[in-house]
N, C-alpha and C positions, 0 to 999 in steps of 0.2 A: 643972262643969257637972256633973250630979249624974247619977244612975243611974238610971233606972227602970224597974219590973217586964222595960218592954219591951227594955231593954237587957242586961239580968241573962238572960230570956231566948235572946235572940237567943247571950250569951257563953255559954249553956250547950249549945248547938243547936251553934251551933263545935268548943267541946271533946269533946260526943261525936262530932264529926265525925271527928276524928283518932286516934279511938281505934278508928273503922272500919277491916273491910279489905275494901281493894280491890276493887273491881271482876272482876275479873280477878288471878287466879293472880299470879306470877314464876314464866317459864317457869326449870326451872334448866337450870343448863349442860349444855351434851353433855359435856365433861371440864373436871375441871379443871385447871390447872396441875401440878402434881404430875403427872397420869395425862399429861398430853405431853408433859414431860421425860423421864419413864422412859420415857415409849415413844418416843423421839427419841435417847435413852440405848441402846434396845436396838436399834432399825436401828442409829445410828452403829458400833458394833459389833460388829454382823451384818457390814456392808458392807465394813469396815475390815478384817474374819479373813478374807472373803472376797478382798480384793485383796494381804493378805498373803503367801495362803497360794497364790494365781495369781503373788506376785511383781512385783508391781505397785509398792508400796511399799513399806520397810521399819516398826517397832513403833514404833522412836520419831517417826517421820513420823505416821503414826498418834494415835498419845498428842499431840502435837500442835494436827492441825488436832481434833479432837476437843474438846480444853480447848476450843480457840479457836472451835468452834462451838458449844456449849455456854454458853459465855462472855458472846458475841455474842447468840446468842439468850433469855440470862436477861433481859439489858438493853433487848433487842427490844421482851418481853413485858410488862417493869418499866417503858418509855415508856406504852405502848399501852394498859394498865390506867391510868396517872394523869392518858391526857389522857381516857380514859373518862369519868374521875368527876371532871372538873376541868370 
């Protein structure tokens, strides 16, 4: 099959459509991952400091709990991001 001017024009139109801007611009994310993790670390540190100051838990427990929460949060976020793009 040979390409005639009609086919070439269709290919050129398709190529131009690929380069076109989307009709609606993508919405910017409310907060990025780094901001969420920073907020989580700050809130965890605040809550842990309060609990330690009241004598409910000791510092070694705080360290273990914060590390576990951050690790699980990172794993969950990674899983969510990977399933959204798949």
